[in-house]
C-alpha distance (Angstrom), angle and dihedral (degrees) to the residues before:
residue distance angle dihedral
M1 . . .
D2 3.85 . .
Q3 3.79 120.6 .
L4 3.78 110.4 -81.0
T5 3.78 118.1 -115.0
D6 3.86 117.3 -127.4
Q7 3.81 89.8 -103.2
E8 3.78 93.6 50.2
A9 3.77 90.3 49.5
A10 3.83 91.1 49.2
R11 3.84 90.4 51.5
R12 3.76 91.6 51.7
L13 3.81 90.5 52.2
K14 3.82 89.3 51.8
T15 3.89 89.9 54.9
E16 3.88 86.4 58.5
K17 3.79 91.9 48.4
L18 3.77 91.2 50.2
R19 3.80 89.3 52.9
E20 3.72 89.7 51.0
M21 3.77 88.2 53.7
G22 3.80 89.0 54.6
I23 3.87 93.5 -105.5
D24 3.79 123.9 130.2
P25 3.89 104.1 -128.3
F26 3.79 88.4 -148.3
G27 3.79 96.3 45.9
H28 3.72 141.2 -154.0
A29 3.84 141.0 -98.0
F30 3.81 115.2 -55.2
G31 3.80 126.2 -165.5
V32 3.80 104.8 -122.1
K33 3.73 112.2 -165.9
D34 3.71 105.5 167.0
K35 3.90 140.8 42.4
S36 3.77 124.0 -141.6
S37 3.82 95.9 -121.5
D38 3.82 92.1 49.4
I39 3.75 91.3 53.3
K40 3.79 93.2 49.1
Q41 3.76 93.4 46.1
K42 3.83 93.4 47.1
Y43 3.76 98.5 47.9
Q44 3.80 102.1 29.8
G45 3.79 109.7 122.1
K46 3.79 95.7 27.6
T47 3.80 117.4 125.9
H48 3.83 123.9 -121.8
E49 3.81 88.9 -107.6
E50 3.85 94.3 49.5
L51 3.80 91.1 51.8
E52 3.85 92.3 46.5
E53 3.75 88.6 54.2
M54 3.83 94.9 44.4
K55 3.84 94.4 52.1
A56 3.86 87.0 -163.2
E57 3.82 107.8 -165.0
V58 3.70 121.5 -145.2
T59 3.82 139.7 177.0
V60 3.82 119.8 -156.0
A61 3.76 138.1 163.4
G62 3.76 133.9 -162.5
R63 3.78 151.2 117.9
I64 3.77 120.2 -55.5
M65 3.78 109.5 -117.5
F66 3.76 102.2 167.0
I67 3.79 136.7 20.5
R68 3.83 132.3 -174.3
K69 3.74 108.9 179.9
M70 3.80 115.2 -164.5
G71 3.83 107.3 176.2
K72 3.85 108.5 -96.0
A73 3.80 94.4 9.1
S74 3.83 130.9 40.9
F75 3.76 142.3 172.3
F76 3.74 124.5 -140.1
S77 3.87 136.3 164.4
I78 3.74 129.2 -137.0
K79 3.76 128.4 -160.9
D80 3.80 123.9 -146.6
R81 3.80 129.3 171.9
A82 3.74 91.9 -78.4
G83 3.81 98.6 49.7
M84 3.79 142.2 -85.1
I85 3.79 133.3 -42.4
Q86 3.82 132.3 -178.2
I87 3.78 122.7 -122.3
Y88 3.81 126.4 -157.4
I89 3.84 113.0 -154.8
R90 3.77 125.5 -174.3
V91 3.77 130.1 -178.9
D92 3.85 89.9 -133.7
N93 3.84 90.5 59.5
V94 3.83 101.4 41.4
G95 3.75 102.5 28.5
E96 3.87 132.2 -119.5
D97 3.79 96.6 -76.7
N98 3.83 95.2 47.7
Y99 3.79 91.5 46.2
A100 3.82 90.7 51.1
V101 3.79 88.5 56.5
F102 3.83 89.7 51.6
K103 3.85 91.5 49.7
M104 3.84 87.7 61.4
A105 3.82 89.8 60.6
D106 3.79 122.7 114.2
I107 3.81 130.0 -167.8
G108 3.78 106.4 -84.7
D109 3.81 96.0 34.9
I110 3.83 115.8 124.5
C111 3.80 117.8 -128.7
G112 3.75 143.1 168.5
V113 3.84 123.4 -131.1
K114 3.78 132.2 -163.5
G115 3.81 119.5 -169.4
T116 3.72 149.5 102.0
V117 3.83 132.5 -72.2
M118 3.80 117.9 -102.5
L119 3.65 139.7 165.0
T120 3.86 122.5 -123.1
Q121 3.84 124.4 -140.2
T122 3.77 87.4 -100.8
G123 3.83 89.8 57.2
E124 3.85 95.8 -108.8
I125 3.78 119.8 148.6
T126 3.80 104.7 -119.6
I127 3.80 138.3 171.5
K128 3.85 114.6 -124.6
C129 3.82 100.6 -143.1
S130 3.78 119.4 -127.6
E131 3.84 95.1 167.2
Y132 3.84 130.1 20.2
V133 3.81 116.0 -160.2
H134 3.79 121.7 -167.4
L135 3.80 108.8 -141.1
S136 3.81 110.1 167.0
K137 3.79 136.4 1.1
A138 3.86 118.4 -135.0
L139 3.84 106.3 -142.0
K140 3.81 91.4 -168.0
P141 3.82 125.7 52.5
L142 3.78 117.8 -117.0
P143 3.79 117.3 -109.6
E144 3.75 116.4 -94.0
K145 3.76 110.7 -88.4
Y146 3.79 95.9 -119.2
H147 3.76 103.8 22.6
G148 3.72 110.8 28.1
L149 3.81 105.6 72.4
Q150 3.77 103.7 32.4
D151 3.84 94.9 122.3
V152 3.83 104.3 93.4
E153 3.79 92.2 -152.4
E154 3.74 91.2 54.4
R155 3.77 89.8 53.2
Y156 3.78 89.8 56.6
R157 3.83 94.0 44.0
K158 3.78 93.2 47.2
R159 3.81 100.4 36.5
Y160 3.85 89.1 157.2
L161 3.81 88.0 66.5
D162 3.78 94.1 41.1
T163 3.81 92.2 57.0
I164 3.85 90.6 48.8
M165 3.78 96.3 48.7
N166 3.82 101.9 27.7
D167 3.83 116.3 62.8
D168 3.81 92.5 -170.3
S169 3.85 90.6 57.3
M170 3.75 90.1 50.9
K171 3.79 91.4 46.7
T172 3.85 90.8 52.3
A173 3.80 92.1 47.1
L174 3.84 90.3 53.4
L175 3.82 93.9 42.7
R176 3.80 95.1 54.8
P177 3.81 96.6 69.7
R178 3.79 90.1 44.7
I179 3.77 90.3 55.2
V180 3.80 91.5 48.6
R181 3.78 92.2 46.8
S182 3.87 89.4 50.8
M183 3.83 88.5 52.0
Q184 3.74 92.0 51.1
N185 3.73 93.4 48.8
Y186 3.83 91.2 51.4
F187 3.80 93.7 50.7
D188 3.80 92.0 44.1
S189 3.84 88.5 52.3
L190 3.83 88.2 57.8
G191 3.88 91.7 54.2
F192 3.83 97.2 -101.6
I193 3.85 119.1 148.1
E194 3.81 119.1 -138.4
V195 3.83 112.4 -134.7
E196 3.80 140.3 173.1
T197 3.79 125.2 -130.5
P198 3.86 130.6 -175.6
V199 3.82 121.9 -73.4
L200 3.84 90.7 -158.4
Q201 3.76 110.7 67.3
P202 3.83 132.1 179.1
I203 3.87 94.3 -141.2
K204 3.77 128.0 33.4
G205 3.72 110.3 -126.0
G206 3.79 147.7 132.2
A207 3.78 94.7 70.5
T208 3.81 143.1 31.2
A209 3.81 107.1 -103.8
R210 3.77 143.8 113.8
P211 3.82 109.7 -97.0
F212 3.82 136.1 -147.3
V213 3.82 110.4 -115.3
T214 3.78 124.7 -149.8
H215 3.82 135.3 170.3
H216 3.76 129.8 -122.4
N217 3.78 108.5 -146.8
A218 3.83 100.9 -162.1
L219 3.81 92.4 49.6
D220 3.80 92.2 35.8
M221 3.82 91.7 -138.3
D222 3.80 138.1 120.4
L223 3.80 115.7 -114.4
Y224 3.79 132.9 -169.8
L225 3.83 126.9 -132.4
R226 3.75 99.3 -124.0
I227 3.81 120.8 -94.6
A228 3.77 92.6 -168.2
T229 3.83 139.2 5.3
E230 3.84 92.4 -139.6
I231 3.82 103.6 106.1
P232 3.83 100.4 51.3
L233 3.82 90.7 43.0
K234 3.82 90.4 54.6
K235 3.81 90.0 49.4
L236 3.81 85.9 58.9
L237 3.84 88.9 56.1
V238 3.81 86.4 55.0
G239 3.82 87.2 49.8
G240 3.82 91.1 57.2
M241 3.83 101.7 -104.8
E242 3.84 88.5 126.3
R243 3.81 98.6 -173.1
V244 3.80 118.1 42.2
Y245 3.80 139.6 152.8
E246 3.74 137.3 179.2
I247 3.80 130.9 -160.7
G248 3.78 106.1 -157.1
R249 3.79 151.2 142.9
L250 3.80 117.7 -92.5
F251 3.83 126.4 -166.5
R252 3.79 127.6 -148.1
N253 3.80 124.2 175.3
E254 3.80 93.8 -139.0
G255 3.80 143.5 109.0
V256 3.79 127.0 -48.9
D257 3.87 121.4 -133.8
T258 3.80 141.0 128.5
K259 3.78 91.1 -61.1
H260 3.86 102.3 33.9
N261 3.83 138.7 61.0
P262 3.78 125.9 173.5
E263 3.77 90.1 -119.2
F264 3.78 120.3 35.9
T265 3.79 141.1 158.1
T266 3.77 127.6 -111.8
V267 3.82 139.0 169.3
E268 3.79 115.3 -135.7
L269 3.81 117.2 -168.6
Y270 3.79 129.6 -174.7
E271 3.81 127.3 -169.2
A272 3.85 122.4 -167.0
Y273 3.72 110.9 -134.9
G274 3.78 92.1 18.3
D275 3.80 128.8 111.5
L276 3.83 139.9 -175.1
S277 3.77 92.4 -61.6
S278 3.81 93.9 55.2
M279 3.80 90.4 48.3
M280 3.80 89.3 54.2
D281 3.80 88.7 53.6
I282 3.76 91.9 49.4
T283 3.83 93.5 46.4
E284 3.79 93.2 50.8
G285 3.78 89.5 43.5
V286 3.80 96.8 52.3
F287 3.83 93.7 46.9
R288 3.76 92.6 51.5
H289 3.76 93.7 41.6
I290 3.86 91.8 55.3
A291 3.88 90.5 45.8
E292 3.73 91.8 53.3
D293 3.81 101.7 33.6
V294 3.87 98.0 45.9
F295 3.80 103.5 22.8
S296 3.84 108.2 23.2
K297 3.78 89.9 -138.4
Y298 3.83 139.4 81.5
T299 3.79 103.2 -151.6
F300 3.80 122.6 84.7
K301 3.79 133.9 172.3
V302 3.86 116.5 -117.4
G303 3.78 108.1 -177.6
E304 3.79 104.7 -54.3
N305 3.75 94.1 -20.6
E306 3.80 129.9 91.1
I307 3.76 110.6 -141.8
D308 3.86 120.7 -154.3
L309 3.84 110.1 -156.0
K310 3.89 90.4 -175.1
K311 3.79 92.8 70.5
P312 3.84 119.3 85.3
F313 3.77 111.4 -89.1
N314 3.82 117.4 -112.3
K315 3.74 125.5 -116.0
V316 3.82 122.8 -151.7
Y317 3.87 133.5 168.2
M318 3.84 116.2 -124.4
T319 3.80 91.9 -131.4
D320 3.80 92.6 49.3
L321 3.83 90.0 52.1
V322 3.80 92.3 49.0
K323 3.80 90.3 48.4
E324 3.82 89.9 50.1
K325 3.79 95.8 48.3
C326 3.80 101.1 33.0
G327 3.82 105.7 22.2
I328 3.77 92.3 -123.0
D329 3.81 118.7 128.1
F330 3.81 105.4 -155.4
K331 3.82 92.8 165.6
G332 3.81 96.4 50.3
N333 3.79 93.9 41.7
N334 3.82 119.3 55.5
Y335 3.82 93.0 -146.7
T336 3.79 119.3 -162.5
L337 3.87 116.9 -126.5
E338 3.81 89.9 -104.9
E339 3.81 92.3 52.0
A340 3.80 92.7 46.9
R341 3.83 91.0 47.5
A342 3.81 90.1 53.1
L343 3.77 91.5 49.8
A344 3.84 91.2 49.8
E345 3.81 94.2 47.5
K346 3.89 90.6 48.3
A347 3.94 87.1 53.6
G348 3.80 91.5 49.7
I349 3.85 94.9 -109.6
K350 3.82 116.6 148.8
V351 3.79 108.1 -125.1
E352 3.80 113.6 -151.0
K353 3.81 122.4 -145.9
H354 3.74 94.7 -108.3
F355 3.88 95.9 47.3
T356 3.82 119.2 126.9
V357 3.79 125.4 -172.9
G358 3.80 88.5 -86.3
H359 3.78 92.2 55.8
I360 3.81 89.4 50.1
I361 3.85 92.3 51.9
N362 3.80 88.0 51.6
A363 3.80 92.3 48.0
F364 3.83 90.2 52.5
F365 3.85 88.7 51.8
E366 3.77 94.1 49.7
E367 3.81 94.5 45.3
F368 3.80 100.5 43.0
C369 3.81 110.4 13.9
E370 3.78 114.5 31.3
S371 3.85 97.3 79.0
S372 3.87 90.3 53.9
L373 3.77 93.5 65.9
I374 3.86 96.9 94.9
E375 3.80 103.5 143.2
P376 3.89 118.1 63.5
T377 3.86 100.2 -74.7
F378 3.76 136.8 176.3
L379 3.85 107.1 -144.9
I380 3.80 107.6 -155.2
G381 3.81 140.1 176.4
H382 3.77 102.4 56.7
P383 3.84 121.0 -178.2
I384 3.77 114.6 -96.1
E385 3.85 92.9 -125.5
I386 3.79 93.6 65.9
S387 3.88 94.5 43.6
P388 3.83 107.4 59.3
L389 3.81 96.8 164.1
T390 3.86 97.6 46.3
K391 3.76 132.7 98.1
E392 3.79 114.3 -111.8
D393 3.81 124.3 -112.2
P394 3.85 104.1 -99.6
N395 3.83 89.4 -146.4
D396 3.81 95.1 52.0
K397 3.78 120.2 17.1
R398 3.87 92.8 -160.7
F399 3.77 87.7 73.2
V400 3.85 137.7 50.6
Q401 3.81 140.3 -141.7
R402 3.83 97.7 -98.9
F403 3.69 140.2 124.6
E404 3.83 135.7 -165.4
F405 3.82 114.4 -159.5
Y406 3.76 117.3 -138.8
I407 3.84 136.6 -171.7
G408 3.77 124.2 173.9
G409 3.82 91.7 -2.6
M410 3.82 93.0 -57.8
E411 3.79 128.8 110.4
Y412 3.81 115.0 -120.8
A413 3.81 103.8 167.8
N414 3.79 142.5 17.1
A415 3.80 123.6 -159.0
Y416 3.81 140.9 177.4
T417 3.71 144.1 -170.9
E418 3.78 88.1 -124.5
L419 3.79 123.7 -116.3
N420 3.80 107.0 -122.8
D421 3.83 100.6 166.3
P422 3.87 106.1 106.7
V423 3.81 93.7 -159.2
E424 3.80 93.3 51.4
Q425 3.85 90.0 43.2
R426 3.75 90.2 55.6
K427 3.79 90.8 52.8
R428 3.79 90.8 50.9
F429 3.78 91.3 49.6
E430 3.80 89.6 49.7
E431 3.76 89.3 53.0
E432 3.81 90.0 51.7
L433 3.81 89.1 51.3
R434 3.84 89.0 53.8
E435 3.80 89.8 52.7
K436 3.82 90.3 48.9
N437 3.76 89.4 52.7
M438 3.80 89.3 52.2
G439 3.78 92.3 55.5
N440 3.79 107.0 -84.0
D441 3.81 100.5 133.3
E442 3.79 90.8 -179.2
A443 3.82 92.4 64.5
G444 3.84 118.3 106.9
D445 3.74 133.1 -120.5
I446 3.80 130.7 -114.7
D447 3.89 105.2 -85.9
E448 3.80 103.7 -152.9
S449 3.80 93.5 -179.5
F450 3.84 90.5 56.6
L451 3.81 92.1 47.6
E452 3.84 90.1 50.7
A453 3.84 89.3 50.9
L454 3.82 90.6 50.8
E455 3.87 89.6 52.4
Y456 3.82 89.5 64.3
G457 3.83 86.5 57.8
M458 3.78 130.6 -93.1
P459 3.82 114.7 -151.4
P460 3.83 119.2 -118.9
A461 3.79 103.4 -82.3
G462 3.78 147.9 178.4
G463 3.79 122.5 -144.3
V464 3.75 136.0 -174.6
G465 3.81 136.0 -173.5
I466 3.85 121.3 -158.9
G467 3.82 123.8 -167.8
I468 3.83 104.7 -128.1
D469 3.80 94.7 -165.1
R470 3.76 91.4 56.6
L471 3.81 90.1 41.6
V472 3.88 88.6 57.5
M473 3.86 88.9 46.2
L474 3.82 89.6 56.6
F475 3.80 97.2 47.7
T476 3.88 95.8 41.0
E477 3.89 90.3 43.1
S478 3.81 90.4 -125.2
P479 3.80 119.6 163.7
S480 3.77 98.2 -151.5
I481 3.82 136.2 43.3
R482 3.83 86.1 -131.1
D483 3.77 90.2 65.6
V484 3.84 91.1 62.6
L485 3.84 98.6 41.4
L486 3.79 113.5 78.4
F487 3.83 92.1 -148.4
P488 3.88 110.9 20.7
H489 3.72 118.1 -174.6
M490 3.79 113.7 -95.9
K491 3.83 135.7 -177.8
N492 3.80 114.7 -101.3
K493 3.72 112.3 -96.4
């Protein structure tokens, strides 16, 4: 254990003094009846005389954030989940013994307060304390408000301090579940059923990504932490559930940056008898529903750009965008692999061993086009090679019925008209296996259980996956995914 500072040593001495006074320094249950924001909202606008007459009794608890001790009367402020409220404590009101307990308090301690609502001379709603209850001693002092938690990495490592000291961090933490609940309500209103599927899976599938591998001792078999929820949800379409969605954690053994975390949360939704068009409607609908339901507005700041979710969302073909930005017409010209490789190398794009023409088209998009999609945009017309679970475009079998949804140069959603032909699906899996054997360690395996399910008949369907962490970034105007995760993954110090 590190050497104690003078303040840490003094706080430990106070714990012993509290014990000598018959008080547990780390407290007991306390019946909280009121929240700071409710008290302020309810009694704001009342005069001093009205509050004196009302004698409104309240019971609150929270962390002490400010103390001004003045002999026989003092002011202090406590912070609960809802905000901050001022307390006025006077020895005449609480008695000598109770006031002595209060005088042992430090900033950071947690306490309970019973009292009546009053108004100070400066017009601030305040609680006149009739009983002070010590609930928990803070053995370490809080960081200074303006200097103690400036290191962004420390904020992420010690989120418990960040939510105490940073009101915006607490606000984001409380908004996230409201956003998710709003999304659930919207999907439920459309007749979708929320389900749960396994996190541990025998085969990695449903996406192209590097998985985490673990071992189950009793079964003596390796399992993957899921990289997608797609396959089991599609099996439920086969089983007749017709409209399903799952909000769940996914795990990808990949890089960490402002847009990526090794574990993240998505919603995947599947609609029997739907297609790419119905997924566009649902995606537009849920973004607008959250904006109106939770925030009562449609404009949000993403970087330097103001995004208006009320306007119709754009649609653009991947090949059209590549042609516009790079002058290469992949759709109009049926390039050979050698020709496409030469174009990529000339543009400075690294071509992997397993790349096909479709992979090269996507590489051009990611390198030169992705960051230009600022307004809400459906990117459509993906190459078939990078979309193994998607129905092909009947007008051009090099491409599929798929969209990725972008705002501010970042992908928020991915949707398909789902491939439900088991013979074609097997061919796609075999092509993925070929890629895997050529060194693509993100390619999936052949999922025989899924192919068997398809052979019993899966209805035509649309499906969409939306990244919830990124969704919360958008609506809370946060620049990094770490701002919307309570405990993001960090390198060891």
